[in-house]
All heavy atoms as an XYZ file, in Angstrom:
695
protein
N     -17.508   -105.979    -51.923
C     -16.712   -105.902    -50.730
C     -15.813   -104.658    -50.766
O     -15.623   -104.019    -49.800
C     -15.904   -107.176    -50.615
C     -15.107   -107.285    -49.382
S     -16.211   -107.438    -48.002
C     -15.177   -108.164    -46.824
N     -15.300   -104.366    -51.981
C     -14.388   -103.261    -52.105
C     -15.105   -101.921    -51.730
O     -14.538   -101.093    -51.048
C     -13.813   -103.168    -53.514
C     -12.902   -102.002    -53.700
C     -12.287   -102.000    -55.054
N     -11.402   -100.870    -55.191
C     -10.927   -100.407    -56.285
N     -11.176   -101.053    -57.422
N     -10.138    -99.383    -56.311
N     -16.361   -101.744    -52.223
C     -17.105   -100.528    -51.928
C     -17.370   -100.395    -50.449
O     -17.293    -99.275    -49.929
C     -18.391   -100.497    -52.742
N     -17.721   -101.483    -49.789
C     -17.955   -101.462    -48.365
C     -16.683   -101.082    -47.603
O     -16.718   -100.235    -46.715
C     -18.464   -102.817    -47.863
C     -18.683   -102.842    -46.413
C     -19.795   -102.498    -45.753
C     -17.682   -103.181    -45.390
N     -19.588   -102.606    -44.339
C     -18.322   -103.005    -44.144
C     -16.366   -103.606    -45.432
C     -17.654   -103.299    -42.924
C     -15.701   -103.858    -44.239
C     -16.361   -103.697    -43.023
N     -15.592   -101.672    -47.971
C     -14.293   -101.393    -47.307
C     -13.914    -99.945    -47.526
O     -13.420    -99.265    -46.575
C     -13.197   -102.304    -47.846
N     -14.129    -99.392    -48.687
C     -13.785    -97.998    -48.979
C     -14.678    -97.064    -48.122
O     -14.172    -96.127    -47.479
C     -13.999    -97.669    -50.430
C     -13.640    -96.245    -50.797
C     -13.806    -95.973    -52.272
O     -13.480    -96.850    -53.100
O     -14.286    -94.864    -52.590
N     -15.965    -97.357    -48.072
C     -16.880    -96.506    -47.274
C     -16.540    -96.591    -45.764
O     -16.567    -95.580    -45.067
C     -18.349    -96.971    -47.503
N     -16.215    -97.786    -45.325
C     -15.839    -97.944    -43.873
C     -14.529    -97.177    -43.575
O     -14.439    -96.518    -42.521
C     -15.670    -99.424    -43.529
N     -13.594    -97.205    -44.461
C     -12.309    -96.525    -44.272
C     -12.541    -95.021    -44.240
O     -12.015    -94.306    -43.410
C     -11.323    -96.924    -45.355
O     -11.075    -98.315    -45.261
C     -10.005    -96.178    -45.172
N     -13.324    -94.544    -45.193
C     -13.601    -93.097    -45.240
C     -14.353    -92.657    -44.013
O     -14.052    -91.578    -43.449
C     -14.410    -92.748    -46.500
C     -13.657    -92.877    -47.823
C     -14.592    -92.738    -49.009
C     -12.520    -91.884    -47.904
N     -15.346    -93.424    -43.567
C     -16.076    -93.059    -42.376
C     -15.168    -93.022    -41.119
O     -15.260    -92.068    -40.348
C     -17.222    -94.020    -42.129
N     -14.345    -94.024    -40.970
C     -13.413    -94.046    -39.817
C     -12.463    -92.862    -39.819
O     -12.178    -92.276    -38.810
C     -12.662    -95.382    -39.766
C     -13.462    -96.549    -39.340
C     -13.812    -96.464    -37.894
C     -14.468    -97.682    -37.395
N     -14.885    -97.578    -35.998
N     -11.951    -92.553    -41.020
C     -11.016    -91.392    -41.065
C     -11.736    -90.094    -40.835
O     -11.154    -89.190    -40.161
C     -10.245    -91.408    -42.394
O     -11.129    -91.132    -43.493
N     -12.991    -89.953    -41.280
C     -13.737    -88.722    -40.995
C     -14.012    -88.572    -39.534
O     -13.884    -87.488    -38.972
C     -15.030    -88.712    -41.825
N     -14.409    -89.665    -38.900
C     -14.681    -89.624    -37.461
C     -13.403    -89.261    -36.693
O     -13.410    -88.448    -35.796
C     -15.289    -90.960    -36.977
C     -15.300    -91.047    -35.455
C     -16.695    -91.167    -37.543
N     -12.302    -89.882    -37.088
C     -11.033    -89.575    -36.428
C     -10.589    -88.136    -36.594
O     -10.137    -87.498    -35.641
N     -10.727    -87.628    -37.806
C     -10.359    -86.222    -38.107
C     -11.223    -85.291    -37.233
O     -10.721    -84.387    -36.591
C     -10.530    -85.931    -39.562
C     -10.199    -84.522    -39.955
C      -8.867    -84.163    -40.207
C     -11.168    -83.521    -39.991
C      -8.537    -82.867    -40.551
C     -10.856    -82.231    -40.309
C      -9.522    -81.884    -40.596
O      -9.206    -80.606    -40.921
N     -12.530    -85.540    -37.254
C     -13.434    -84.663    -36.488
C     -13.207    -84.803    -34.992
O     -13.265    -83.806    -34.277
C     -14.862    -84.943    -36.851
C     -15.202    -84.359    -38.209
O     -14.541    -83.458    -38.726
N     -16.246    -84.860    -38.827
N     -12.874    -85.981    -34.475
C     -12.540    -86.160    -33.077
C     -11.325    -85.336    -32.717
O     -11.305    -84.676    -31.639
C     -12.347    -87.624    -32.751
N     -10.343    -85.337    -33.554
C      -9.136    -84.532    -33.308
C      -9.447    -83.079    -33.247
O      -8.942    -82.348    -32.343
N     -10.247    -82.585    -34.192
C     -10.660    -81.160    -34.175
C     -11.419    -80.774    -32.919
O     -11.109    -79.784    -32.276
C     -11.555    -80.867    -35.403
O     -10.819    -81.098    -36.597
C     -12.047    -79.421    -35.373
N     -12.330    -81.675    -32.503
C     -13.101    -81.388    -31.313
C     -12.261    -81.472    -30.016
O     -12.434    -80.650    -29.099
C     -14.265    -82.325    -31.239
C     -15.287    -82.147    -32.378
C     -16.327    -83.277    -32.343
C     -15.959    -80.801    -32.341
N     -11.321    -82.407    -29.991
C     -10.416    -82.512    -28.828
C      -9.549    -81.246    -28.677
O      -9.424    -80.716    -27.596
C      -9.535    -83.725    -28.931
C     -10.268    -85.006    -28.657
O     -11.337    -85.006    -28.014
N      -9.728    -86.137    -29.106
N      -9.017    -80.758    -29.797
C      -8.211    -79.521    -29.712
C      -9.067    -78.333    -29.390
O      -8.632    -77.396    -28.672
C      -7.488    -79.276    -31.051
C      -6.424    -80.308    -31.345
C      -5.225    -80.262    -30.429
N      -4.506    -79.034    -30.622
C      -3.747    -78.441    -29.745
N      -3.552    -78.954    -28.568
N      -3.122    -77.328    -30.027
N     -10.308    -78.335    -29.855
C     -11.233    -77.262    -29.534
C     -11.514    -77.192    -28.077
O     -11.459    -76.120    -27.446
C     -12.548    -77.397    -30.359
O     -12.250    -77.387    -31.768
C     -13.559    -76.319    -30.045
N     -11.764    -78.343    -27.475
C     -11.976    -78.430    -26.005
C     -10.757    -77.955    -25.264
O     -10.861    -77.236    -24.280
C     -12.262    -79.881    -25.589
C     -13.708    -80.278    -25.744
C     -13.906    -81.641    -25.027
N     -15.204    -82.186    -25.371
C     -15.451    -83.117    -26.281
N     -14.479    -83.711    -26.932
N     -16.648    -83.527    -26.501
N      -9.572    -78.399    -25.689
C      -8.332    -78.039    -25.033
C      -8.118    -76.540    -25.052
O      -7.540    -75.975    -24.144
C      -7.125    -78.734    -25.668
C      -7.064    -80.221    -25.402
C      -5.956    -80.928    -26.203
O      -5.351    -80.312    -27.089
N      -5.770    -82.190    -25.917
N      -8.616    -75.864    -26.063
C      -8.491    -74.449    -26.177
C      -9.554    -73.721    -25.380
O      -9.580    -72.467    -25.359
C      -8.539    -74.035    -27.648
N     -10.468    -74.429    -24.760
C     -11.516    -73.840    -23.980
C     -12.693    -73.329    -24.795
O     -13.517    -72.581    -24.269
N     -12.749    -73.705    -26.020
C     -13.860    -73.265    -26.915
C     -14.996    -74.321    -26.752
O     -14.780    -75.508    -26.775
C     -13.407    -73.189    -28.371
C     -14.549    -72.819    -29.280
C     -12.260    -72.175    -28.473
N     -16.222    -73.811    -26.631
C     -17.367    -74.690    -26.370
C     -18.328    -74.850    -27.525
O     -19.235    -75.678    -27.479
C     -18.184    -74.163    -25.181
O     -18.674    -72.841    -25.458
C     -17.353    -74.159    -23.908
N     -18.127    -74.091    -28.614
C     -19.032    -74.199    -29.764
C     -18.218    -74.324    -31.059
O     -17.092    -73.860    -31.174
C     -19.951    -72.943    -29.862
O     -19.117    -71.780    -29.900
C     -20.911    -72.852    -28.705
N     -18.870    -74.946    -32.019
C     -18.292    -75.149    -33.377
C     -19.339    -74.802    -34.432
O     -20.544    -74.926    -34.184
C     -17.786    -76.570    -33.583
C     -16.578    -76.903    -32.691
C     -18.850    -77.603    -33.389
N     -18.871    -74.409    -35.581
C     -19.708    -74.258    -36.722
C     -19.580    -75.522    -37.557
O     -18.462    -76.070    -37.703
C     -19.308    -73.058    -37.576
C     -20.215    -72.808    -38.739
C     -19.901    -71.541    -39.487
O     -19.113    -70.696    -38.972
O     -20.417    -71.394    -40.644
N     -20.679    -76.008    -38.100
C     -20.705    -77.248    -38.865
C     -20.597    -76.916    -40.347
O     -21.336    -76.058    -40.877
C     -21.983    -78.036    -38.589
C     -21.984    -79.329    -39.338
C     -22.197    -78.272    -37.096
N     -19.724    -77.626    -41.046
C     -19.607    -77.514    -42.502
C     -19.947    -78.918    -43.048
O     -19.336    -79.927    -42.696
C     -18.182    -77.127    -42.889
C     -17.750    -75.841    -42.225
C     -16.935    -75.864    -41.134
C     -18.216    -74.621    -42.720
C     -16.539    -74.687    -40.508
C     -17.833    -73.443    -42.119
C     -16.992    -73.435    -40.997
N     -20.955    -78.941    -43.900
C     -21.463    -80.228    -44.365
C     -22.177    -80.002    -45.708
O     -22.358    -78.830    -46.116
C     -22.454    -80.824    -43.309
C     -22.538    -82.326    -43.355
O     -22.167    -82.933    -44.374
O     -22.929    -82.900    -42.359
N     -22.637    -81.097    -46.305
C     -23.440    -80.916    -47.515
C     -24.737    -80.184    -47.219
O     -25.285    -80.380    -46.101
N     -25.247    -79.439    -48.148
C     -26.447    -78.623    -47.939
C     -27.672    -79.487    -47.514
O     -28.506    -79.017    -46.777
C     -26.787    -77.802    -49.162
N     -27.750    -80.692    -47.998
C     -28.911    -81.555    -47.724
C     -28.672    -82.547    -46.605
O     -29.521    -83.344    -46.298
C     -29.324    -82.316    -49.001
C     -29.873    -81.415    -50.061
O     -30.479    -80.354    -49.699
O     -29.658    -81.701    -51.255
N     -27.523    -82.479    -45.987
C     -27.163    -83.505    -44.992
C     -27.804    -83.158    -43.633
O     -27.679    -82.067    -43.112
C     -25.651    -83.551    -44.800
S     -25.116    -85.013    -43.875
N     -28.519    -84.126    -43.070
C     -29.133    -83.961    -41.796
C     -28.156    -84.166    -40.630
O     -27.052    -84.722    -40.839
N     -28.544    -83.768    -39.449
C     -27.633    -83.831    -38.283
C     -27.352    -85.308    -37.874
O     -26.208    -85.657    -37.663
C     -28.231    -83.069    -37.129
C     -27.373    -83.046    -35.926
C     -27.663    -83.557    -34.704
C     -26.057    -82.531    -35.792
N     -26.628    -83.381    -33.827
C     -25.591    -82.738    -34.500
C     -25.177    -81.887    -36.689
C     -24.339    -82.369    -34.040
C     -23.911    -81.525    -36.235
C     -23.505    -81.728    -34.939
N     -28.368    -86.146    -37.745
C     -28.149    -87.485    -37.237
C     -28.107    -88.528    -38.354
O     -27.515    -89.589    -38.183
C     -29.229    -87.880    -36.217
O     -30.513    -87.877    -36.841
C     -29.178    -86.924    -35.006
N     -28.821    -88.288    -39.424
C     -28.815    -89.145    -40.613
C     -28.892    -88.217    -41.816
O     -29.258    -87.060    -41.668
C     -30.022    -90.133    -40.660
O     -31.195    -89.367    -40.814
C     -30.069    -91.008    -39.388
N     -28.599    -88.734    -42.937
C     -28.682    -87.890    -44.150
C     -30.110    -87.319    -44.348
O     -30.277    -86.200    -44.775
C     -28.232    -88.656    -45.391
C     -27.972    -87.762    -46.596
N     -26.942    -86.859    -46.609
C     -28.668    -87.589    -47.698
C     -27.018    -86.153    -47.749
N     -28.056    -86.604    -48.427
N     -31.098    -88.109    -43.981
C     -32.497    -87.695    -44.182
C     -33.090    -86.868    -43.017
O     -34.220    -86.417    -43.136
C     -33.403    -88.938    -44.385
C     -33.156    -89.646    -45.678
C     -31.892    -90.590    -45.587
O     -31.488    -90.958    -44.529
N     -31.395    -90.994    -46.730
N     -32.344    -86.679    -41.963
C     -32.850    -85.932    -40.805
C     -33.277    -84.484    -41.286
O     -32.491    -83.847    -41.953
C     -31.745    -85.833    -39.749
C     -32.149    -85.220    -38.461
O     -33.224    -84.546    -38.407
O     -31.415    -85.373    -37.483
N     -34.461    -84.016    -40.941
C     -34.875    -82.698    -41.347
C     -34.078    -81.605    -40.631
O     -34.086    -80.430    -41.081
C     -36.362    -82.655    -40.974
C     -36.534    -83.686    -39.959
C     -35.523    -84.763    -40.228
N     -33.399    -81.913    -39.570
C     -32.491    -80.969    -38.871
C     -31.196    -80.913    -39.672
O     -30.296    -81.714    -39.499
C     -32.249    -81.449    -37.418
C     -31.273    -80.529    -36.673
O     -30.954    -79.472    -37.142
O     -30.865    -80.945    -35.577
N     -31.107    -79.976    -40.590
C     -29.945    -79.826    -41.472
C     -28.792    -79.284    -40.694
O     -28.883    -78.406    -39.869
C     -30.275    -78.930    -42.647
C     -31.438    -79.452    -43.514
C     -31.181    -80.861    -43.984
C     -32.328    -81.423    -44.791
N     -32.297    -82.867    -44.930
N     -27.592    -79.842    -40.950
C     -26.409    -79.532    -40.190
C     -25.589    -78.347    -40.698
O     -25.030    -77.600    -39.910
C     -25.514    -80.774    -40.130
N     -25.531    -78.187    -41.986
C     -24.621    -77.215    -42.586
C     -24.858    -75.790    -42.112
O     -25.986    -75.311    -42.049
C     -24.737    -77.239    -44.102
C     -23.599    -76.507    -44.785
O     -22.450    -76.633    -44.392
N     -23.908    -75.721    -45.799
N     -23.778    -75.132    -41.710
C     -23.739    -73.738    -41.268
C     -24.468    -73.502    -39.929
O     -24.831    -72.393    -39.618
C     -24.281    -72.844    -42.355
C     -23.634    -72.912    -43.698
C     -22.308    -72.270    -43.758
N     -22.437    -70.919    -43.195
C     -21.633    -69.900    -43.487
N     -20.709    -70.076    -44.350
N     -21.828    -68.757    -42.925
N     -24.717    -74.574    -39.175
C     -25.321    -74.374    -37.840
C     -24.183    -74.291    -36.836
O     -23.039    -74.696    -37.087
C     -26.271    -75.521    -37.478
O     -25.598    -76.781    -37.473
C     -27.469    -75.591    -38.411
N     -24.524    -73.798    -35.687
C     -23.578    -73.746    -34.564
C     -24.048    -74.758    -33.520
O     -25.221    -74.749    -33.143
C     -23.490    -72.313    -33.970
C     -22.646    -72.316    -32.708
C     -23.000    -71.359    -35.026
N     -23.156    -75.647    -33.095
C     -23.462    -76.702    -32.122
C     -22.463    -76.664    -31.010
O     -21.357    -76.174    -31.145
C     -23.398    -78.067    -32.802
C     -24.142    -78.178    -34.100
C     -25.595    -78.353    -33.915
N     -26.306    -78.400    -35.221
C     -27.363    -79.058    -35.456
N     -27.937    -79.837    -34.547
N     -27.959    -79.009    -36.663
N     -22.832    -77.262    -29.920
C     -21.891    -77.391    -28.810
C     -20.838    -78.460    -29.224
O     -21.133    -79.321    -30.034
C     -22.525    -77.831    -27.473
O     -23.044    -79.133    -27.619
C     -23.630    -76.820    -27.074
N     -19.721    -78.395    -28.596
C     -18.670    -79.389    -28.852
C     -19.166    -80.788    -28.453
O     -18.922    -81.747    -29.155
C     -17.351    -79.030    -28.109
C     -16.343    -80.158    -28.194
C     -16.792    -77.743    -28.696
N     -19.933    -80.860    -27.373
C     -20.465    -82.150    -26.931
C     -21.447    -82.709    -27.938
O     -21.409    -83.898    -28.278
C     -21.127    -82.013    -25.579
C     -20.113    -81.792    -24.445
O     -18.924    -82.158    -24.619
O     -20.513    -81.260    -23.390
N     -22.332    -81.893    -28.457
C     -23.288    -82.342    -29.517
C     -22.488    -82.802    -30.773
O     -22.854    -83.809    -31.362
C     -24.268    -81.240    -29.886
C     -25.305    -81.028    -28.826
O     -25.502    -81.873    -27.929
O     -25.990    -79.964    -28.890
N     -21.503    -82.048    -31.127
C     -20.722    -82.418    -32.301
C     -19.989    -83.735    -32.083
O     -19.898    -84.553    -33.011
C     -19.695    -81.324    -32.618
N     -19.489    -83.971    -30.884
C     -18.854    -85.234    -30.593
C     -19.821    -86.413    -30.665
O     -19.417    -87.511    -31.037
C     -18.152    -85.183    -29.186
N     -21.089    -86.180    -30.352
C     -22.085    -87.209    -30.435
C     -22.387    -87.586    -31.896
O     -22.744    -88.713    -32.170
C     -23.369    -86.790    -29.766
C     -23.285    -86.795    -28.239
O     -22.354    -87.401    -27.680
O     -24.132    -86.134    -27.617
N     -22.242    -86.641    -32.838
C     -22.554    -86.870    -34.222
C     -21.433    -86.346    -35.104
O     -21.613    -85.388    -35.844
C     -23.867    -86.191    -34.607
C     -25.014    -86.865    -33.884
C     -25.684    -86.423    -32.799
C     -25.595    -88.119    -34.197
N     -26.626    -87.333    -32.393
C     -26.625    -88.376    -33.269
C     -25.357    -89.077    -35.221
C     -27.387    -89.511    -33.287
C     -26.111    -90.196    -35.228
C     -27.127    -90.436    -34.275
N     -20.241    -86.952    -35.066
C     -19.120    -86.465    -35.871
C     -19.367    -86.581    -37.368
O     -18.807    -85.848    -38.148
C     -17.933    -87.325    -35.413
C     -18.556    -88.571    -34.853
C     -19.881    -88.140    -34.290
N     -20.185    -87.558    -37.751
C     -20.652    -87.696    -39.153
C     -22.107    -88.228    -39.065
O     -22.516    -88.720    -38.018
C     -19.794    -88.613    -40.034
C     -19.835    -90.064    -39.494
C     -18.366    -88.106    -40.117
C     -19.124    -91.069    -40.456
N     -22.845    -88.163    -40.178
C     -24.221    -88.641    -40.112
C     -24.468    -89.867    -40.968
O     -25.516    -90.432    -40.923
C     -25.195    -87.530    -40.485
O     -25.083    -87.180    -41.833
N     -23.481    -90.180    -41.847
C     -23.656    -91.333    -42.743
C     -22.313    -91.634    -43.382
O     -21.399    -90.820    -43.338
C     -24.703    -91.000    -43.837
C     -24.336    -89.777    -44.638
N     -23.557    -89.852    -45.758
C     -24.673    -88.506    -44.483
C     -23.384    -88.645    -46.251
N     -24.058    -87.805    -45.507
N     -22.156    -92.803    -43.969
C     -20.913    -93.098    -44.660
C     -20.699    -92.112    -45.822
O     -21.647    -91.631    -46.426
C     -21.148    -94.530    -45.212
C     -22.199    -95.098    -44.352
C     -23.075    -93.952    -43.941
N     -19.479    -91.770    -46.012
C     -19.037    -90.770    -47.028
C     -19.514    -89.349    -46.690
O     -19.586    -88.501    -47.523
C     -19.541    -91.163    -48.421
C     -18.963    -92.451    -48.929
C     -19.464    -92.830    -50.350
N     -19.060    -94.149    -50.720
C     -17.898    -94.467    -51.258
N     -17.005    -93.550    -51.495
N     -17.655    -95.733    -51.559
N     -19.806    -89.112    -45.476
C     -20.238    -87.782    -44.977
C     -19.050    -86.816    -45.103
O     -17.915    -87.151    -44.776
C     -20.721    -87.881    -43.536
S     -21.486    -86.384    -42.925
N     -19.309    -85.592    -45.508
C     -18.288    -84.557    -45.667
C     -18.194    -83.640    -44.493
O     -17.511    -82.602    -44.549
C     -18.588    -83.709    -46.906
C     -18.625    -84.522    -48.195
C     -18.816    -83.603    -49.359
N     -20.161    -83.025    -49.356
C     -20.562    -82.119    -50.226
N     -19.706    -81.629    -51.141
N     -21.769    -81.657    -50.200
N     -18.814    -83.980    -43.374
C     -18.884    -83.058    -42.233
C     -17.547    -82.710    -41.660
O     -16.643    -83.533    -41.516
C     -19.739    -83.723    -41.134
C     -19.919    -82.864    -39.905
C     -20.960    -83.428    -38.995
N     -22.232    -83.409    -39.693
C     -23.281    -84.086    -39.255
N     -23.244    -84.816    -38.184
N     -24.410    -84.034    -39.973
N     -17.406    -81.423    -41.299
C     -16.205    -80.941    -40.601
C     -16.699    -79.859    -39.649
O     -17.796    -79.340    -39.787
C     -15.210    -80.365    -41.602
N     -15.836    -79.523    -38.673
C     -16.196    -78.533    -37.686
C     -15.175    -77.438    -37.622
O     -13.990    -77.695    -37.759
C     -16.296    -79.170    -36.285
C     -17.339    -80.292    -36.224
C     -16.937    -81.621    -36.190
C     -18.694    -80.014    -36.246
C     -17.872    -82.649    -36.124
C     -19.608    -81.016    -36.188
C     -19.245    -82.370    -36.131
N     -15.611    -76.244    -37.390
C     -14.738    -75.077    -37.186
C     -14.986    -74.492    -35.805
O     -16.133    -74.134    -35.500
N     -13.951    -74.417    -34.969
C     -14.142    -73.781    -33.662
C     -14.682    -72.397    -33.769
O     -14.270    -71.649    -34.671
C     -12.749    -73.840    -33.045
C     -12.014    -74.850    -33.815
C     -12.609    -74.853    -35.190
N     -15.519    -71.999    -32.849
C     -16.105    -70.620    -32.820
C     -15.782    -69.978    -31.475
O     -16.662    -69.866    -30.622
C     -17.599    -70.678    -33.059
C     -18.035    -71.081    -34.448
C     -17.631    -70.063    -35.518
N     -18.064    -68.719    -35.224
C     -19.186    -68.170    -35.737
N     -19.919    -68.855    -36.564
N     -19.491    -66.919    -35.423
N     -14.531    -69.571    -31.269
C     -14.167    -68.909    -29.991
C     -14.871    -67.583    -29.809
O     -14.890    -67.088    -28.650
C     -12.661    -68.745    -30.103
C     -12.407    -68.679    -31.561
C     -13.439    -69.590    -32.201
N     -15.476    -67.028    -30.828
C     -16.160    -65.732    -30.684
C     -17.537    -65.904    -30.015
O     -18.166    -64.931    -29.629
C     -16.343    -65.109    -32.071
C     -17.065    -66.016    -33.074
O     -16.736    -67.198    -33.149
O     -17.947    -65.509    -33.772
N     -17.990    -67.149    -29.885
C     -19.287    -67.426    -29.283
C     -19.047    -68.019    -27.871
O     -18.213    -68.925    -27.753
C     -20.119    -68.384    -30.099
C     -20.406    -67.910    -31.533
C     -21.177    -68.964    -32.257
C     -21.188    -66.604    -31.504
N     -19.731    -67.560    -26.877
C     -19.584    -68.084    -25.544
C     -20.918    -68.593    -25.039
O     -21.976    -68.222    -25.569
C     -19.071    -67.018    -24.576
O     -19.994    -65.941    -24.539
C     -17.686    -66.539    -24.974
N     -20.899    -69.427    -24.050
C     -22.092    -70.036    -23.535
C     -22.581    -71.165    -24.418
O     -22.054    -71.464    -25.453
N     -23.621    -71.810    -24.014
C     -24.122    -72.942    -24.766
C     -25.103    -72.418    -25.837
O     -25.710    -71.382    -25.712
C     -24.795    -73.986    -23.888
O     -25.885    -73.400    -23.206
N     -25.238    -73.203    -26.906
C     -26.156    -72.880    -27.982
C     -27.175    -73.971    -28.064
O     -26.946    -75.087    -27.671
C     -25.410    -72.775    -29.325
O     -24.838    -74.020    -29.621
C     -24.332    -71.710    -29.293
N     -28.303    -73.679    -28.648
C     -29.293    -74.756    -28.871
C     -28.759    -75.652    -29.964
O     -27.913    -75.261    -30.756
C     -30.623    -74.125    -29.238
O     -30.585    -73.566    -30.527
N     -29.262    -76.853    -30.005
C     -28.723    -77.844    -30.933
C     -28.835    -77.452    -32.378
O     -28.035    -77.844    -33.198
C     -29.481    -79.191    -30.727
N     -29.760    -76.585    -32.716
C     -29.924    -76.234    -34.153
C     -29.882    -74.744    -34.385
O     -30.474    -74.249    -35.300
C     -31.226    -76.847    -34.692
N     -29.184    -74.009    -33.577
C     -29.184    -72.592    -33.719
C     -28.427    -72.183    -34.973
O     -27.464    -72.804    -35.380
C     -28.558    -71.923    -32.507
O     -27.158    -72.177    -32.448
N     -28.908    -71.158    -35.613
C     -28.223    -70.660    -36.817
C     -27.060    -69.780    -36.388
O     -26.854    -69.430    -35.202
N     -26.287    -69.381    -37.328
C     -25.134    -68.497    -37.030
C     -25.669    -67.147    -36.633
O     -26.663    -66.685    -37.062
C     -24.230    -68.350    -38.261
C     -23.476    -69.634    -38.547
S     -22.411    -69.476    -39.977
C     -21.811    -67.807    -39.869
N     -24.923    -66.534    -35.706
C     -25.345    -65.185    -35.272
C     -24.336    -64.187    -35.711
O     -23.220    -64.492    -36.091
C     -25.500    -65.132    -33.725
O     -24.270    -65.534    -33.157
C     -26.650    -65.966    -33.287
């Protein structure tokens, strides 16, 4: 029970932290973020072949997948230098 509670707490705090980052990003008028995550972490699940780390995603896509699994290390960095929409898995330019 303790391990489950710890994982749930960490997941909730990661989702909350990322939601805050994305909300402030939207408020600033920025539409894209860079994803920082584990090298092997997939976008929707840990096993997803669409790897998340160092990709550029829209704020809306990032809000849909603030983390991909319990204990996920995902974070987002606003990219005001990029304008327009990006594809879901575009690399950094």
